[in-house]
C-alpha positions in Angstrom: 228.9 62.2 137.8 230.2 58.3 137.8 228.3 55.5 139.0 229.8 53.9 141.9 227.7 50.1 142.1 227.1 47.9 145.5 226.3 44.4 146.0 224.3 43.3 148.7 226.4 40.3 150.4 224.3 39.9 153.4 222.7 36.2 152.3 225.8 34.6 151.0 229.4 35.8 152.1 228.1 37.9 155.5 226.4 34.3 156.9 229.2 32.3 155.3 231.9 34.2 157.2 229.9 34.8 160.7 227.4 32.0 161.6 229.2 29.2 159.1 226.7 29.4 156.4 223.3 28.4 158.6 221.1 31.0 158.0 217.8 29.3 156.8 215.5 30.7 153.8 212.9 31.2 157.1 215.7 33.5 159.1 215.7 36.0 155.9 212.8 35.7 153.7 210.5 38.6 155.7 213.6 40.8 154.7 214.1 40.2 151.2 211.8 42.7 150.0 213.1 45.3 151.8 216.5 44.7 150.3 215.5 44.7 147.3 213.7 48.2 147.6 217.4 49.0 149.0 218.8 50.2 145.5 221.4 48.0 145.5 223.1 46.8 142.1 223.0 42.7 142.9 222.4 40.9 145.9 224.6 37.9 146.4 222.8 35.4 148.0 223.8 32.1 146.6 227.1 29.9 145.7 229.8 29.6 147.7 229.1 27.4 151.0 225.7 27.7 150.5 224.6 25.0 148.1 226.5 22.5 150.6 225.1 24.5 153.4 221.3 23.7 152.7 221.6 20.1 151.7 224.4 19.4 154.9 223.2 21.1 157.9 219.4 23.0 157.0 217.8 20.2 154.9 216.9 22.4 152.3 216.4 22.5 148.3 219.1 24.6 147.1 217.2 25.2 144.0 213.8 25.9 146.0 215.6 28.6 148.1 216.8 30.0 144.7 213.3 30.2 143.1 211.9 31.4 146.0 214.2 34.5 146.3 214.2 35.1 142.7 210.2 35.2 143.2 210.6 37.7 146.0 213.0 39.9 144.8 211.7 41.8 141.4 213.9 45.0 141.1 217.4 43.6 141.6 220.2 41.2 140.1 220.4 38.2 142.0 224.2 37.1 142.3 226.6 33.9 143.1 229.9 32.6 143.5 231.0 30.0 141.8 234.1 28.2 141.8 235.0 27.8 138.4 235.5 23.7 137.3 234.8 23.3 140.9 231.3 25.0 141.2 230.1 24.7 144.6 231.7 21.3 145.2 235.4 20.4 146.4 236.9 19.1 143.2 236.9 19.7 139.4 234.0 18.9 137.5 234.0 17.3 133.9 232.7 20.3 131.5 229.5 19.0 131.0 228.4 19.3 134.4 230.1 22.7 134.8 227.8 23.5 131.6 224.6 21.8 133.3 225.2 23.8 136.6 225.6 27.2 135.2 222.6 27.0 132.6 220.1 25.5 135.5 221.5 28.0 138.1 220.4 30.8 135.3 217.2 28.8 134.1 216.4 29.1 138.3 217.0 32.8 138.5 220.3 33.9 138.4 221.5 36.9 136.8 224.8 37.4 137.7 227.7 35.0 138.4 231.4 36.0 139.8 233.5 33.1 138.3 236.8 32.4 140.1 239.7 30.1 140.6 241.9 30.3 143.8 245.2 30.1 141.4 243.8 32.5 138.8 244.5 30.0 135.9 241.6 30.7 133.1 241.6 27.3 132.2 239.6 26.3 135.0 236.7 29.1 134.7 236.3 29.8 130.8 234.0 26.9 131.1 232.2 28.3 133.3 232.2 31.6 131.8 231.4 30.8 128.5 228.3 29.0 129.6 227.4 31.9 131.8 227.6 34.0 128.3 225.6 31.5 126.3 223.0 30.7 128.6 222.2 34.9 128.9 223.7 35.8 131.9 226.2 38.3 133.2 229.6 36.0 133.6 232.0 38.1 136.2 235.6 37.0 136.0 237.3 37.5 138.7 241.2 38.3 140.0 241.9 36.5 143.3 244.8 39.0 145.4 247.5 38.3 147.4 250.9 39.6 147.9 254.3 37.5 146.9 257.2 38.7 144.7 255.3 37.8 141.5 252.1 39.4 142.4 252.3 42.9 141.0 250.5 45.5 139.0 251.6 43.6 135.2 250.9 40.3 136.4 247.2 41.6 138.0 246.6 43.3 134.7 247.7 40.6 132.5 245.3 38.8 134.1 242.3 41.3 134.0 243.4 41.1 130.1 243.0 38.0 129.7 239.8 37.5 131.2 238.5 40.1 129.0 239.8 38.0 125.7 237.2 35.5 127.0 234.4 37.8 127.2 233.4 38.4 130.6 230.8 41.2 131.0 233.1 42.2 134.2 235.5 42.1 136.4 235.7 41.7 139.9 239.2 41.6 142.0 238.5 39.5 144.9 240.4 40.2 148.2 239.6 37.2 150.8 242.3 37.9 153.0 241.6 41.7 153.3 244.9 42.6 152.9 244.6 44.9 150.4 246.3 48.6 151.7 244.5 51.7 150.5 247.4 52.4 148.7 247.2 49.0 146.7 243.7 49.4 146.2 243.9 52.1 144.3 246.8 51.6 142.3 245.0 48.7 141.2 241.9 49.6 140.3 243.1 52.6 138.4 245.7 50.0 136.3 242.8 47.9 135.5 240.1 50.3 134.1 243.4 51.8 132.2 244.0 48.7 130.5 240.5 46.9 130.4 237.3 48.1 129.0 234.3 46.2 131.1 233.4 47.8 134.6 235.5 46.5 137.4 234.4 45.5 141.1 236.4 45.0 144.4 235.3 43.0 147.1 236.9 42.2 150.1 236.5 40.7 153.7 236.7 43.2 156.3 239.2 42.1 159.2 240.4 45.6 160.4 240.4 49.0 160.2 241.5 49.3 156.8 238.6 48.5 155.3 237.0 51.7 156.3 239.7 53.7 155.2 240.1 51.7 152.0 235.7 51.9 151.7 236.6 55.9 151.6 239.3 56.0 149.6 237.6 53.6 146.7 234.6 56.3 146.8 237.0 58.5 144.3 237.9 56.0 142.1 
C-alpha cells in the first residue's frame, strides 16, 4: 500500500492567509505537543511572512521562536517556506547571505526547506538548494503552478527534471491561486511521477469547493 504524507500548515500558511500572520508564539505554544502527536509527515511553522511579522508586528525574535518550536516538537519534521534568492524578504540577496541564512535555519531546528521562485527560474533557487543539502537539510524544490498558453504538462515536467538534476530531495507543486482542477491535478502529478524519481507533493490554497473534490481525487494518485 502506498504511503500518503500530510503536512500541517496551520502555524504558517493558514494563519498567514487568514489573520495576516499575527499569531504569536504564546497563541499556539499549548497545542504544539498535540500537533506533534497527530502523525503528520511535517509541520510547516516558519518562513513565508512569519519572519517579517515577528519583527514588525509581534515583537518576537523569529530565531528564538524556531528554537522554542523545535524544543516542543520531538517526533515531526519542521518545515519552512523560502523565497529562493529573496529568502524571507522582498528583494534578492547575495549568495553568501543566502547560504548563511539557510545554514542557520537548519542549525536552529529546521528540517525541510521548501524553496520556490515565482518565475520558476532555477537560477533563483539553486544556491538555496545547494546549501540546504550541504547543511544536512531536506531540499524541496517547487513548481509554481499557473494557467497560460505556455504553461502545460511538458513545461512542468521539464521544470521537474531540472529540479531533480540539482539534487532536490522532493518536489512540491505550488498552486497558490487554487485554480488547479481535479483533472489537471491528476494529470500533472501522474506526469511528474512518471518522469522523476523523487517524491511529489501538492500544496494548494482552498478558495472554493473544487478543493474538496481535489483532496478526494488525490487520495488515489
